[in-house]
N, C-alpha and C positions, 0 to 999 in steps of 0.2 A: 480550351479558354471559353465550350458554350455549356461544356457540364460541370465548370467550375461557376462560373454567370450562375446557371440554374441554381447552382450550392449554396451560394453568395444570396442569392434573392429569399433562398428560402430559410435561408439564416435572418435574414433583414426580417419578414415578415412574422418568424416566428418570434423575433426580439420585440418587434412591434406591437405584434399580441397581447406578449407579455405586459410589457409596458402598459398598455390601456389597461390590462386586467387589473395589473396594481391600482394606476387610477381609480378604476371604479371601487375598488374597496375603500380607496382613500377618503373618496371621496362621499359614500353611502356614512361613514363614519360622521360625517360635516353635517348639518340640518340649517338647512336655508332655505330664504324665502317666506321666513316670517314677518309680523305674527302671524301663530293659528286662527286662520278660520274659523266664523263659529261652529262647523259640523265638524272640527277634529280635536275640540279645546278637550275633549279627554282619551284620543285616543293616542296609544304610542307611536312613536318615530317607528319607521318603517325602511329596511331590515332593523329588526332589534335585538341581535344574538351576540353569543359570546365571543365571536370572533373579532368584534370592533372595537374590545375591551384596550384599553390604550392606560399603561405604569404613569403616571404622573408623581411617583412619588418623592422624585429631585425640585420640583415643583416649587419654589421658593415664596411664591405670593399666592397662594394661599390665603383667603380670609379671614383673619379670626376674629374682629368684632362684630359683634352686631345690636340692632337694636330690635326691640320687641317686646310681648309680655311675657312676665317675670316668672314663667313659669309653664310645663309642657300644658294643652288642650288632652287630659286623661281620660280612663274609661273608654276608648272611642269602638268603635264594633268593626274593625277593621280597616284601612284605606278604601280597599275596595267597594264599602256601602260608601262610606266617606266623602268620597271624592267630589262628589255633584254637592256634597253640603258646604254652605260658607259661614264656618265655626266663628269667622270675624262677626258678620252681619250678626249672628245670632247672636253673641255677645255683646255685642252694643246697641240692641235696639233697630238693627238697620241704618244707626247713623256715620257709621261705618261697615264696609267691603271692604274683602281682600283684595278686591279689583280698583275701587277706591284710594287703600293704603297704599297702595303705587301710584300713588299722585301727589303731591308736594299738598296740594289741600286736603285729602283726607289723613296722611301723617302729620299735617300739624293739629288735626283735633284728636288724638291722640293726649297732647296735651292736658286733655278737658273729660276723656272719655276711658275708661278703664271696660277694661272686657270683664263681663259675669259667667262663669261657666257652672253654674250652681252644681252641677252632678260631675261635673269633668274637671275639679281641680278648684271652683272655687271661682273669686276674686282676684283675676288679674290686671295688676299695674303695669305701666309701662318701662323697660331699664335698658341700661347696655349689659350687655354679658358676651365673654369670650369663654373661645372654643378652640379644642386642640385637634388641626386639623388630623394628626397623625393618632387620634385617638378614637379607634373603632367603634364607642359607644356615648360622643361627645352631643348626642341628643340627651342623654342622660342628664336633669338637671333638680334630680332632687324627686321623691313620688314615685309613678311606677315606671316602669322600664319596659314595660309590652303597653302595645296596644295605646299608645302616643303620638301627639303629631307636636309639632313644633312649627310657629311663624317666625319669621327672619327679615328685618329691614335692612337697607344699607345704601347711602345716598351717595352717587357718583358724578364729580365735578368734570365735566370736559371741557379743555378747550375750545371745541370745536364741535362741530357734528362730526360723527364719527364708526369705521364699521369696524366694530370690533369682536372677537372670539370669545366666548362663555365657555366654560368646561365647566358641569357641577360632577359631582358624586353625591351617591344617596344612596341610605339604605330604611325603608324600600320606595315611597311611590315620593316623587316629586314634580309640583308648578312652580314656572316664574313667572310672572309678570313684570315688565320693566314700561313705565309713562303708561300706567292704564292697559297696556295690553299683554295679554300671553303670549310667550314666546318660549315654553317648554311643558310637554306632559310627558314623563313616563313612571312607568306603574312597576316596572323593572328596577332589583338592587345593582349596582351599580359592581357589586366582588370585590371591593376593598374603602378603605378609606377615601385614600387617593388614589383609586382608580375610576378612570372615566368614561362609559359607556358611549358618549355624543359632543363630539364639540357641536356649539353654536354658533347663528350667523347673527349678532342683533346689532341694530343700528342705537347709537348714541346721540343725547340731540347735543346742541351747544348749550353748558350750564349743567342744571341739577338734575338727574336721571335717577328716580326713587324705583326700586328694584324689593319683591317681595319671592321670598324664598321662602313654598309648605314643603314639609315633608312629614309622612306619616309612616308610623314602625310597626309592624304586628308584632314580632320575636324574635328575640337573636338580637345580633349588632343592630345599633343605632345610631346613624351617625349622617349629617348634612356638610358638603363642602361646596366651596365654589371659587376656583379664580378664571382671569381674563387671561388675553395672550400678552406676550412679553411690551408691545410696543401699549397696548391698551396700559397696564402696571406706569409707563414711564411718563405715561401722561396726562392722567386721569388724578385726582385726588378724591382717595373716598372716605367716608364718613360711618359710621366712629372712627375715630384717629384716633384723639387722644381722651375722649373724653369716658365717664366711667357710670354715667348714670343719666338721665333724662333730660336734667336742667344743663349739664356740659353738653349735651349732647345737641340741644337745640343752642346752645350761645354757639356750636363748631359753625352750626346749620346757617347761623342768620341772615348772613351778606349772601344766603341762595334762596331765601323765600321773600314773598308779594311782600308789598309794602303795605298793603292795604291790610287794618285789620282783623285780627281772626274774627271776631265776631260776622264781619264780613263776608269770609269764605263760604266758598261752594257747598251743601253738605249735602248732595244728590250726585249719583253718579252719572242720572244725564244733563245735570247743570253743568258737572266737570266735561264731559265730551265736548257739550258746546262750547267750550272757551277756544 
């Protein structure tokens, strides 16, 4: 009996260690504790290796409609050099930044402020555009296919404050802000258009949540994709929904916008943060 007990105990220990190890690997692929702190805004997740990649090709809730500039930022110097540069701020004379764009106040300002990129695509108006999540080149919207950046926005209407799991796929460098806070930065491509390197735990507030997805591409495949966990998709409404252009997009989100006149909206990030 003693030998059997020791053998059984050994098996139990090995089984427990195996389970713990498996849980550690799974946990490593889930980014928690966000939003990102100021000193790590441009750092990749750790660990960030190929072993954490997940195939989400069977997911049916990939987001297909986005709002943003009607063309890419072109002729970039590669996202390694451009990651610190706020092209929304440069293109709008600091009226809107990529951070304030992820707030309702900043988003509303896009009705009156175009993006001017004279040497990088020209004047960009704001509109609704659609992508195919299965397309490994869904960032290509006319113009150059290399050294480009896409800015894309959605509004998530949540029935209550909730914790959600966000799953981004991208090639190459992705940055994501929600409600004025940065939740994700990763310079590594995920491997395929519907392959996820990290799932990200995020906090949504009741009502409107504005998400900005910036993706920079150097060469080769060019894609950005996003979906949330099933419980989130069942609970929230994501806009653009039926909209096809700027006006219909703002018509859709009108019930979620502040009641004060647009002319009185805050125009600086400092003011927005104080609200």
